[in-house]
LUMROBA-722406 format. One line per 5 residues: number of its first residue (from 0); their letters; for each residue z, x, y of C-alpha. Coordinates in nm, 3 decimals. Layout:
N
NUM> a> Z,X,Y | ...
//
This chain:
319
0> meiln> 9.947,13.049,12.764 | 9.570,13.081,12.741 | 9.566,12.851,12.435 | 9.775,12.594,12.621 | 9.538,12.598,12.918
5> nlkai> 9.237,12.552,12.690 | 9.397,12.252,12.522 | 9.445,12.080,12.859 | 9.094,12.152,12.982 | 8.988,11.787,12.941
10> lhskr> 9.151,11.547,13.187 | 9.337,11.261,13.023 | 9.130,11.007,13.211 | 8.816,11.151,13.048 | 8.944,11.177,12.691
15> aniyy> 8.767,10.965,12.432 | 8.983,10.954,12.118 | 9.266,10.735,11.992 | 9.367,10.779,11.628 | 9.538,10.531,11.398
20> lekcr> 9.639,10.699,11.072 | 9.802,10.566,10.757 | 9.888,10.704,10.413 | 9.841,11.066,10.516 | 10.024,11.377,10.629
25> vmqkd> 9.961,11.531,10.971 | 10.002,11.908,10.984 | 9.905,12.228,11.161 | 9.673,12.463,10.976 | 9.493,12.773,11.108
30> grvly> 9.563,12.679,11.470 | 9.433,12.323,11.431 | 9.595,11.984,11.378 | 9.473,11.818,11.058 | 9.558,11.514,10.854
35> lsedk> 9.564,11.529,10.477 | 9.466,11.228,10.268 | 9.543,11.253,9.898 | 9.268,11.149,9.661 | 9.284,11.121,9.283
40> aenky> 9.024,11.394,9.251 | 9.113,11.620,9.543 | 9.301,11.649,9.870 | 9.089,11.602,10.181 | 9.159,11.759,10.520
45> wnipi> 9.026,11.608,10.844 | 9.038,11.776,11.182 | 9.186,11.601,11.490 | 9.028,11.725,11.818 | 9.356,11.717,12.008
50> anttv> 9.212,11.842,12.339 | 9.003,11.522,12.356 | 9.272,11.283,12.226 | 9.508,11.061,12.425 | 9.718,10.886,12.159
55> illgt> 9.789,10.908,11.786 | 9.939,10.605,11.613 | 10.107,10.678,11.280 | 10.109,10.374,11.054 | 10.262,10.312,10.712
60> gtsit> 10.290,10.599,10.465 | 10.254,10.881,10.720 | 10.447,11.196,10.796 | 10.405,11.474,11.052 | 10.523,11.834,11.064
65> qaamr> 10.713,12.005,11.343 | 10.429,12.253,11.395 | 10.179,11.971,11.440 | 10.407,11.798,11.692 | 10.436,12.123,11.888
70> mlaqa> 10.058,12.154,11.917 | 10.018,11.785,12.008 | 10.281,11.826,12.281 | 10.098,12.131,12.416 | 9.778,11.926,12.438
75> gvlvg> 9.957,11.633,12.607 | 9.895,11.387,12.322 | 10.130,11.089,12.291 | 10.246,10.999,11.940 | 10.358,10.652,11.838
80> fsggg> 10.500,10.519,11.511 | 10.380,10.171,11.422 | 10.353,9.928,11.135 | 10.036,9.855,10.943 | 9.723,9.789,11.147
85> atpll> 9.861,9.969,11.455 | 10.113,9.691,11.524 | 10.489,9.686,11.458 | 10.625,9.571,11.124 | 10.868,9.350,11.315
90> mstei> 10.705,9.186,11.616 | 11.026,9.215,11.817 | 11.018,9.594,11.783 | 10.820,9.802,12.027 | 10.633,10.116,11.933
95> ewmtp> 10.849,10.422,11.991 | 10.635,10.652,12.205 | 10.703,11.021,12.167 | 10.596,11.185,12.492 | 10.535,11.559,12.537
100> qseyr> 10.813,11.742,12.715 | 10.666,11.877,13.037 | 10.836,11.965,13.364 | 10.509,12.038,13.542 | 10.360,11.693,13.585
105> pteyv> 10.288,11.569,13.939 | 10.577,11.425,14.141 | 10.391,11.251,14.423 | 10.306,10.943,14.215 | 10.659,10.856,14.107
110> qgwmr> 10.783,10.926,14.461 | 10.514,10.697,14.601 | 10.604,10.431,14.343 | 10.969,10.448,14.444 | 10.883,10.396,14.812
115> fwfne> 10.777,10.037,14.745 | 10.950,9.951,14.418 | 11.293,9.870,14.562 | 11.139,9.617,14.802 | 11.093,9.282,14.624
120> hcrld> 10.810,9.169,14.853 | 10.620,9.495,14.801 | 10.661,9.468,14.423 | 10.515,9.118,14.441 | 10.219,9.243,14.646
125> vakhf> 10.150,9.515,14.389 | 10.179,9.263,14.104 | 9.923,9.043,14.282 | 9.698,9.344,14.331 | 9.716,9.424,13.959
130> qncrl> 9.620,9.066,13.872 | 9.323,9.071,14.112 | 9.207,9.405,13.966 | 9.231,9.246,13.622 | 9.005,8.958,13.730
135> kfiqk> 8.751,9.193,13.888 | 8.741,9.404,13.573 | 8.664,9.093,13.365 | 8.372,9.014,13.594 | 8.248,9.372,13.585
140> twsnn> 8.276,9.411,13.207 | 8.122,9.074,13.127 | 7.830,9.121,13.366 | 7.633,9.386,13.177 | 7.720,9.366,12.808
145> rdfsa> 7.451,9.221,12.582 | 7.684,9.186,12.283 | 7.935,8.992,12.492 | 7.664,8.780,12.655 | 7.528,8.679,12.314
150> ygfda> 7.859,8.503,12.252 | 7.886,8.351,12.598 | 8.111,8.615,12.758 | 7.895,8.631,13.068 | 8.007,8.676,13.428
155> qnqal> 7.736,8.428,13.532 | 7.901,8.149,13.333 | 7.992,7.873,13.578 | 8.311,7.768,13.402 | 8.432,8.129,13.389
160> nelii> 8.351,8.186,13.756 | 8.540,7.873,13.856 | 8.840,7.981,13.647 | 8.846,8.328,13.807 | 8.811,8.189,14.161
165> qtknk> 9.088,7.935,14.101 | 9.313,8.198,13.946 | 9.258,8.443,14.233 | 9.345,8.173,14.485 | 9.666,8.090,14.297
170> vdhae> 9.757,8.459,14.266 | 9.711,8.518,14.639 | 9.941,8.226,14.721 | 10.210,8.296,14.459 | 10.554,8.320,14.615
175> nvtel> 10.737,8.508,14.339 | 10.685,8.693,14.010 | 10.790,8.394,13.801 | 10.508,8.190,13.953 | 10.271,8.482,13.895
180> ltiea> 10.367,8.496,13.526 | 10.295,8.123,13.494 | 9.951,8.173,13.650 | 9.880,8.462,13.414 | 9.984,8.258,13.110
185> yltkk> 9.755,7.973,13.216 | 9.461,8.214,13.264 | 9.511,8.374,12.924 | 9.540,8.037,12.753 | 9.212,7.926,12.914
190> lykfa> 9.041,8.251,12.812 | 9.157,8.206,12.451 | 9.012,7.855,12.452 | 8.691,7.983,12.611 | 8.660,8.260,12.349
195> asntk> 8.738,8.034,12.052 | 8.478,7.782,12.169 | 8.205,8.041,12.232 | 8.251,8.209,11.895 | 8.295,7.875,11.711
200> ygqfs> 8.628,8.000,11.584 | 8.780,7.654,11.566 | 9.137,7.570,11.659 | 9.322,7.875,11.785 | 9.686,7.928,11.872
205> rqhda> 9.814,8.265,11.989 | 10.089,8.366,11.747 | 10.187,8.730,11.711 | 10.293,8.694,11.348 | 9.992,8.485,11.240
210> qdlan> 9.763,8.627,10.969 | 9.426,8.494,11.086 | 9.170,8.753,11.198 | 9.167,8.673,11.571 | 9.545,8.704,11.605
215> tflnh> 9.550,9.017,11.389 | 9.276,9.181,11.597 | 9.446,9.083,11.923 | 9.770,9.246,11.806 | 9.584,9.557,11.695
220> gnyla> 9.372,9.589,12.009 | 9.664,9.524,12.243 | 9.855,9.818,12.098 | 9.554,10.042,12.152 | 9.562,9.932,12.516
225> yglaa> 9.939,10.002,12.528 | 9.862,10.354,12.408 | 9.619,10.409,12.696 | 9.871,10.269,12.944 | 10.153,10.487,12.809
230> stlwv> 9.929,10.794,12.835 | 9.834,10.706,13.193 | 10.195,10.667,13.304 | 10.309,10.984,13.126 | 10.040,11.195,13.291
235> lgiph> 10.127,11.052,13.636 | 10.500,11.094,13.573 | 10.597,10.729,13.635 | 10.880,10.596,13.411 | 10.799,10.284,13.211
240> gfavm> 11.099,10.092,13.339 | 10.967,10.051,13.694 | 10.756,9.743,13.623 | 10.619,9.514,13.892 | 10.574,9.204,13.680
245> hgktr> 10.660,9.213,13.309 | 10.970,9.263,13.100 | 11.244,9.342,13.349 | 11.487,9.389,13.059 | 11.254,9.605,12.849
250> rgali> 11.207,9.979,12.899 | 10.833,9.969,12.829 | 10.763,9.698,13.083 | 10.528,9.893,13.311 | 10.313,9.972,13.006
255> fdvad> 10.245,9.597,12.975 | 10.152,9.572,13.345 | 9.899,9.856,13.320 | 9.758,9.752,12.980 | 9.692,9.402,13.114
260> likda> 9.435,9.550,13.350 | 9.189,9.579,13.058 | 9.313,9.354,12.776 | 9.135,9.033,12.876 | 8.813,9.211,12.967
265> vilpl> 8.777,9.419,12.650 | 9.022,9.335,12.371 | 9.003,8.956,12.392 | 8.625,8.912,12.351 | 8.601,9.183,12.085
270> afica> 8.885,9.025,11.884 | 8.705,8.690,11.863 | 8.358,8.839,11.813 | 8.481,9.064,11.530 | 8.674,8.774,11.377
275> hekat> 8.354,8.565,11.382 | 8.162,8.850,11.216 | 8.440,8.904,10.957 | 8.473,9.268,11.059 | 8.731,9.502,10.908
280> eqefr> 9.020,9.642,11.112 | 8.849,9.981,11.120 | 8.525,9.827,11.249 | 8.717,9.636,11.515 | 8.908,9.948,11.619
285> qqclq> 8.586,10.149,11.649 | 8.432,9.883,11.873 | 8.743,9.883,12.094 | 8.740,10.260,12.132 | 8.369,10.258,12.212
290> aftdy> 8.425,9.990,12.476 | 8.711,10.194,12.627 | 8.465,10.480,12.671 | 8.169,10.268,12.788 | 8.369,10.090,13.057
295> kcldf> 8.584,10.392,13.151 | 8.905,10.200,13.089 | 9.127,10.507,13.123 | 8.962,10.598,13.453 | 9.021,10.243,13.575
300> mfntv> 9.390,10.255,13.478 | 9.442,10.594,13.639 | 9.266,10.502,13.963 | 9.448,10.168,13.998 | 9.794,10.318,13.943
305> kdval> 9.723,10.622,14.163 | 9.590,10.407,14.449 | 9.903,10.194,14.446 | 10.143,10.490,14.411 | 9.990,10.687,14.698
310> ntvhe> 9.983,10.385,14.931 | 10.267,10.366,15.181 | 10.484,10.055,15.185 | 10.344,9.904,15.503 | 9.976,9.969,15.443
315> dlps> 9.736,9.720,15.288 | 9.671,9.769,14.920 | 9.335,9.927,14.829 | 9.048,9.684,14.800
//
């Protein structure tokens, strides 16, 4: 029991690590979780600091032992199986998240979520709130990042400010979720165009199965964000099916809602910047993980979801 308590000493919202592994074996050895990569000359073992890890993505050519899974579950680490580059082999297939079995997670958040979820008007208000939080996070992230500013991702940009103001006005006046989804699609399309122009990427079309660098990095980064969202919801004990906006017929829908809070602010600019610089997938992933830490993305997800869950149905949403 003492070991278990030590493993959970770091709050999930403060954890810094996400791992994507391929062509290796994950195992438990001497009370630690390691991954083994086979080399022609020798086998190499690498330690995974599970107490400071939120998600592990297992890509192609990986395996994991039962003992390792037991330790990861004790530390509250989510495990996902994915295709190469942290994205599914078939784009229609979602990552299968393996969540630790725990009966001692908080109950107040899912109970608070249920208080408003069955009311269509309340769900719409929460969906609007999520979209407005998303816009504010873009402004916050793009206001003090020199690397982003060098490529024109600057909160002071007039065109960007006008787009955000217009989008917020449309969101506030949306009458249903379908209209909200249309507004979101228009915003994302404009941001893609904005990013492609600023990085001189040329013609860009968002296609999940495309092989160009920007699309590949967007796929990769989005699944990192889905990992953070899945971890947030697991810790708070809220099932993924209780979405407010996306994928009403998909079990992982709420993951998409929560991941969208940070995707445009962090993943989108990094995908185009790294594509412009011809970065490798590993370099792109490292920049994403550093940005998650710098901008406290997990904290932002946790606080947003907790604020909504603990709010009563008839109260105003948190500002």
